[in-house]
C-alpha positions as CSV (number, residue, x, y, z in Angstrom):
1,M,0.0,0.0,0.0
2,R,1.4,3.4,-1.0
3,A,2.0,6.3,1.4
4,W,-0.8,8.3,-0.2
5,Q,-3.3,5.5,0.3
6,R,-2.2,5.0,3.9
7,L,-2.7,8.7,4.5
8,M,-6.2,8.6,3.0
9,I,-7.2,5.6,5.1
10,A,-5.9,7.4,8.2
11,L,-7.9,10.5,7.4
12,A,-11.0,8.4,6.7
13,R,-10.8,6.6,10.1
14,S,-10.0,9.6,12.2
15,P,-13.1,10.8,14.2
16,R,-11.5,14.2,14.7
17,V,-10.9,14.7,10.9
18,T,-14.3,13.4,10.1
19,R,-16.0,15.9,12.4
20,L,-13.9,18.7,10.9
21,M,-14.7,17.7,7.3
22,H,-18.4,17.3,7.9
23,G,-18.4,21.0,8.9
24,N,-16.3,22.0,5.9
25,A,-18.3,23.4,2.9
26,A,-15.4,22.9,0.5
27,A,-15.0,19.2,1.5
28,S,-18.8,18.8,1.0
29,R,-18.4,19.9,-2.6
30,L,-15.8,17.2,-3.0
31,A,-18.1,14.6,-1.7
32,R,-20.7,15.4,-4.3
33,Q,-18.5,13.7,-6.9
34,F,-18.8,10.4,-5.1
35,V,-21.9,10.6,-2.9
36,G,-25.5,11.1,-3.8
37,G,-26.3,13.5,-1.0
38,L,-27.3,13.5,2.6
39,T,-30.9,12.3,2.4
40,V,-33.1,9.8,0.6
41,E,-34.6,12.6,-1.4
42,D,-31.1,13.7,-2.5
43,A,-30.2,10.2,-3.6
44,L,-33.5,9.7,-5.3
45,A,-32.9,12.8,-7.4
46,V,-29.5,11.5,-8.5
47,A,-31.0,8.0,-9.2
48,R,-33.6,9.6,-11.4
49,R,-31.0,11.6,-13.3
50,L,-28.9,8.5,-13.7
51,R,-31.8,6.7,-15.2
52,R,-32.4,9.5,-17.7
53,D,-28.8,9.2,-18.6
54,G,-29.1,5.4,-19.2
55,F,-27.7,4.1,-15.9
56,R,-29.3,2.1,-13.1
57,A,-28.5,2.7,-9.4
58,S,-27.9,0.7,-6.3
59,L,-28.5,2.8,-3.2
60,F,-26.4,2.4,-0.1
61,Y,-26.9,4.4,3.1
62,L,-23.4,5.0,4.4
63,G,-22.1,3.4,7.6
64,E,-20.4,0.2,8.5
65,Y,-19.4,-1.8,11.6
66,V,-22.1,-0.1,13.7
67,D,-22.5,-1.2,17.3
68,D,-24.7,1.7,18.5
69,A,-28.4,0.6,18.7
70,A,-29.7,4.0,17.9
71,L,-27.5,4.4,14.8
72,V,-28.4,0.9,13.6
73,A,-32.1,1.8,13.9
74,R,-31.5,5.0,11.9
75,T,-29.7,3.0,9.2
76,V,-32.5,0.5,8.9
77,E,-35.1,3.3,8.6
78,Q,-33.1,5.0,5.9
79,K,-32.8,1.8,3.9
80,I,-36.5,1.2,4.2
81,A,-37.2,4.8,3.1
82,A,-34.8,4.3,0.1
83,A,-36.7,1.2,-1.0
84,A,-40.1,3.0,-0.7
85,A,-38.9,6.0,-2.6
86,L,-37.4,4.0,-5.4
87,G,-40.6,2.0,-5.7
88,E,-42.8,5.1,-5.8
89,A,-40.6,6.5,-8.5
90,G,-40.8,3.4,-10.6
91,L,-37.1,2.8,-10.5
92,D,-35.2,-0.4,-9.8
93,V,-35.7,-1.2,-6.1
94,H,-32.1,-2.1,-5.6
95,V,-30.7,-1.4,-2.1
96,S,-27.3,-2.6,-0.8
97,A,-26.8,-3.4,2.8
98,D,-23.8,-4.5,5.0
99,P,-24.7,-7.0,7.7
100,T,-22.5,-5.0,10.2
101,Q,-24.4,-1.8,9.7
102,V,-27.9,-3.3,10.5
103,G,-27.2,-5.1,13.8
104,Y,-24.7,-7.9,13.4
105,M,-22.3,-6.0,15.5
106,I,-24.8,-6.2,18.3
107,D,-25.9,-9.8,17.8
108,D,-27.0,-12.0,14.9
109,A,-30.7,-12.1,15.9
110,T,-30.8,-8.3,15.7
111,G,-29.1,-8.2,12.4
112,R,-31.4,-10.9,10.9
113,A,-34.5,-9.2,12.1
114,N,-33.4,-5.8,10.7
115,M,-32.4,-7.3,7.3
116,L,-35.8,-9.0,7.1
117,R,-37.5,-5.7,7.7
118,I,-35.4,-4.1,4.9
119,G,-36.1,-7.0,2.6
120,S,-39.8,-7.0,3.3
121,A,-39.9,-3.3,2.4
122,I,-38.3,-4.0,-0.9
123,A,-40.5,-7.0,-1.6
124,A,-43.6,-4.8,-1.0
125,Q,-42.7,-2.5,-3.8
126,P,-43.7,-3.0,-7.5
127,R,-41.0,-5.0,-9.2
128,Q,-38.9,-3.0,-11.6
129,G,-36.0,-4.5,-13.5
130,W,-33.7,-6.4,-11.2
131,G,-35.2,-5.0,-7.9
132,C,-33.6,-6.7,-4.9
133,L,-31.8,-6.4,-1.6
134,M,-28.1,-6.8,-2.4
135,L,-26.2,-8.3,0.5
136,D,-22.7,-6.8,0.6
137,M,-19.8,-9.0,1.7
138,E,-17.4,-7.9,4.4
139,D,-14.5,-9.6,6.1
140,V,-14.0,-13.4,5.9
141,D,-15.3,-14.1,9.4
142,L,-18.7,-12.9,8.2
143,V,-18.9,-14.9,5.0
144,D,-20.8,-18.0,6.4
145,R,-23.2,-15.8,8.4
146,T,-23.9,-13.6,5.3
147,L,-24.5,-16.6,3.1
148,A,-26.8,-18.1,5.7
149,L,-28.7,-14.8,5.9
150,G,-29.2,-14.8,2.2
151,D,-30.6,-18.3,2.4
152,E,-33.0,-17.3,5.1
153,L,-34.2,-14.2,3.2
154,R,-34.8,-16.2,0.1
155,R,-36.9,-18.7,2.1
156,A,-39.0,-15.8,3.3
157,G,-39.7,-14.9,-0.3
158,I,-37.5,-11.8,-0.4
159,P,-35.7,-10.9,-3.7
160,V,-32.2,-11.0,-2.5
161,A,-28.8,-11.0,-4.2
162,Q,-25.4,-11.9,-2.9
163,T,-22.0,-10.3,-3.2
164,L,-18.9,-12.6,-3.5
165,Q,-15.2,-11.6,-3.3
166,A,-12.9,-13.1,-5.9
167,Y,-9.8,-12.7,-3.6
168,L,-11.1,-15.3,-1.2
169,R,-10.0,-18.8,-2.1
170,R,-13.3,-20.2,-0.7
171,T,-15.4,-18.3,-3.3
172,E,-14.8,-20.9,-6.0
173,A,-16.7,-23.4,-3.7
174,D,-19.3,-20.9,-2.6
175,L,-20.4,-19.7,-6.1
176,P,-21.9,-22.9,-7.6
177,R,-24.7,-23.2,-5.1
178,L,-25.7,-19.6,-5.8
179,I,-26.1,-20.1,-9.5
180,A,-29.8,-20.7,-9.4
181,P,-33.0,-19.5,-11.1
182,A,-33.7,-15.8,-10.6
183,M,-30.6,-15.5,-8.3
184,A,-28.2,-12.6,-8.7
185,V,-24.5,-12.6,-7.6
186,R,-22.4,-9.5,-7.6
187,L,-18.7,-10.4,-8.0
188,V,-16.1,-8.0,-6.7
189,K,-12.4,-8.4,-6.2
190,G,-12.5,-7.7,-2.5
191,A,-10.6,-5.2,-0.4
192,F,-10.0,-6.8,3.0
193,A,-6.5,-8.0,4.2
194,E,-6.5,-11.8,4.7
195,G,-3.7,-14.3,5.1
196,H,-2.3,-16.5,2.3
197,G,-4.3,-19.5,3.4
198,R,-7.6,-17.7,3.1
199,A,-7.0,-15.3,0.2
200,W,-5.1,-14.8,-3.0
201,Q,-2.4,-12.3,-2.4
202,T,-1.1,-10.8,-5.6
203,R,-3.0,-8.7,-8.2
204,A,-2.3,-11.4,-10.9
205,E,-3.7,-14.2,-8.7
206,I,-6.8,-12.2,-7.8
207,D,-7.4,-11.2,-11.5
208,R,-7.1,-14.9,-12.5
209,A,-9.6,-15.9,-9.8
210,Y,-12.0,-13.1,-10.9
211,L,-12.0,-14.4,-14.5
212,R,-12.4,-18.0,-13.5
213,L,-15.4,-17.1,-11.4
214,A,-16.8,-14.9,-14.2
215,D,-16.5,-17.9,-16.6
216,R,-18.7,-19.9,-14.2
217,M,-21.2,-17.1,-13.9
218,L,-21.5,-16.8,-17.7
219,A,-21.7,-20.6,-18.3
220,P,-24.6,-21.6,-20.7
221,E,-26.2,-23.6,-17.8
222,A,-26.3,-20.4,-15.7
223,R,-28.0,-18.5,-18.6
224,S,-30.6,-21.3,-19.1
225,L,-31.5,-21.1,-15.3
226,G,-32.1,-17.4,-15.5
227,F,-29.2,-16.6,-13.2
228,R,-28.2,-12.9,-13.1
229,P,-24.5,-12.1,-13.1
230,V,-23.3,-8.7,-11.8
231,F,-19.6,-7.8,-12.3
232,G,-18.5,-5.2,-9.9
233,T,-15.2,-3.8,-11.2
234,H,-13.6,-0.7,-12.7
235,D,-10.8,-2.7,-14.3
236,E,-11.2,-2.6,-18.0
237,R,-8.7,-5.5,-18.2
238,M,-11.4,-7.6,-16.5
239,I,-14.4,-6.0,-18.2
240,R,-13.4,-6.5,-21.8
241,P,-12.8,-10.3,-21.6
242,I,-16.0,-10.7,-19.7
243,L,-18.0,-8.8,-22.3
244,A,-16.3,-10.9,-25.1
245,L,-17.2,-14.1,-23.3
246,A,-20.8,-13.0,-22.7
247,Q,-21.2,-12.3,-26.4
248,E,-19.6,-15.6,-27.4
249,R,-22.0,-17.5,-25.2
250,G,-25.1,-15.6,-26.3
251,W,-25.9,-13.6,-23.2
252,P,-28.1,-10.6,-24.1
253,A,-26.7,-7.2,-23.0
254,G,-29.7,-6.9,-20.5
255,A,-29.2,-10.3,-18.9
256,F,-26.2,-9.2,-16.8
257,E,-24.7,-6.0,-15.4
258,I,-21.4,-4.2,-14.9
259,E,-21.5,-2.3,-11.6
260,M,-19.2,0.6,-10.9
261,L,-19.0,3.3,-8.2
262,Y,-20.8,6.6,-8.7
263,G,-18.2,9.2,-9.7
264,V,-15.4,6.8,-10.4
265,R,-14.1,6.3,-14.0
266,T,-17.1,8.1,-15.5
267,A,-15.7,8.1,-19.0
268,L,-15.5,4.3,-19.0
269,Q,-19.1,4.1,-17.5
270,Q,-20.3,6.2,-20.4
271,R,-18.4,4.2,-23.0
272,L,-19.9,0.9,-21.8
273,R,-23.4,2.5,-21.7
274,D,-23.0,3.8,-25.3
275,E,-21.9,0.4,-26.4
276,G,-25.3,-0.9,-25.2
277,W,-24.2,-2.7,-22.0
278,T,-26.2,-2.5,-18.8
279,V,-24.3,-0.4,-16.2
280,R,-25.4,0.0,-12.6
281,L,-23.8,2.6,-10.4
282,Y,-23.3,2.1,-6.6
283,L,-24.8,5.3,-5.2
284,P,-24.0,6.0,-1.5
285,F,-25.8,8.6,0.5
286,G,-26.0,9.8,4.1
287,E,-24.4,11.9,6.7
288,S,-21.3,9.7,7.1
289,W,-19.9,10.8,3.7
290,W,-16.4,11.8,4.6
291,P,-14.8,8.4,5.3
292,Y,-16.3,7.0,2.0
293,A,-15.3,10.1,-0.1
294,V,-11.8,10.3,1.1
295,R,-11.2,6.5,0.4
296,R,-12.3,7.2,-3.2
297,V,-9.8,10.0,-3.4
298,G,-7.1,7.7,-2.0
299,E,-7.6,5.1,-4.7
300,S,-5.9,7.2,-7.3
301,P,-3.2,9.8,-6.9
302,R,-4.9,11.7,-9.7
303,N,-7.8,12.3,-7.3
304,A,-5.5,14.2,-5.0
305,R,-6.1,17.4,-6.8
306,L,-9.9,17.0,-6.1
307,L,-9.2,17.0,-2.4
308,L,-6.7,19.9,-2.5
309,R,-9.0,22.0,-4.7
310,A,-12.0,21.3,-2.4
311,L,-10.1,22.3,0.7
312,A,-8.8,25.4,-1.0
313,G,-12.4,26.3,-1.7
314,R,-12.3,26.2,-5.4
C-alpha cells in the first residue's frame, strides 16, 4: 500500500478529521462527486438523473461496523425509506446493505430481524427490473453468516442477491450453489486483508480468480437457469474479456450488469453504456460521507487534486 493511500485511510478513520470535514463546505463539494447527497430525497434525485442518462442505481446508506443501537435503527429506517422512494418513483428497487451496519455488531438475531425488515420493504414495492436487496460481503469471518442470511431471506420470499469476493479462495466453492433460477450474484475483487491460506495475495492471482469465477457465472447452464451475473469492477482488463465471453456464449446485454461506483471512471461508464451494456452505479448517500469520499480520493493519486482544490475552496 502506498504512502498516499495510507494517509487517505488514516484520514477516513480519524473521528476528529471526520467531524472537521463534515463541517467544511469545501469538503462537502468534493463529496458530491462520489456521494448522492445526505438524504433519501437527494439520492432519489440523483437516481432519477442517472436513469435518464441510461444508468441504473444501487442505493447504499453510508455506515459500517455499527454497534450503536440508535445508529443501527437510523440506518435501517433510511434503507427502508430508500426502498419505498425507489418503488414510488418506478425505478429499480435495488438497495445494498452491509450486515454489520444493521445489527450484526450487536448480535446475529438483531441483524437478521433488521435485514428481514429491509427486505420485506423491498418485496412490498412494485418489481422494476432487477429489484432486490443486495447483501454486501465484508471480512472473511462474516462470510458464512452472510450466506446463511441470504438463504433465510430467500426462504422468506424476499428478492435477495449476494456479493462474493474473488480474492477469497473459498469463493470458488461458494459460487456454484448460488447459480440458481432468478438468483443474482455481484462479483467484486475484495478489499480486506487476509492471510495466504484464506485469500489470493497478488494482483495477478486475484485477477485470474476473478476471470475463473466470471467464466462460471457466464456458463450456458447459468443462462438457461435465469441466473443474473453482476460484475463489480472498474478494471477494463477484466471487463473486456467478460464482455467478449458473454457475447460468445449468447448472453443478451440486458441479462447481466457491470456495476461501478458513482463518480469513479465516469468516461468508462459512459463508453460501456454507449456500447449498449447495462451499467449500474453504486450510489451511496447519508451523513457519514467523509470516510467514504476520502477513500475514493485515496484510490488514485490523480484524485489528490480534487481534495486539494476542495479544501482550497475552489
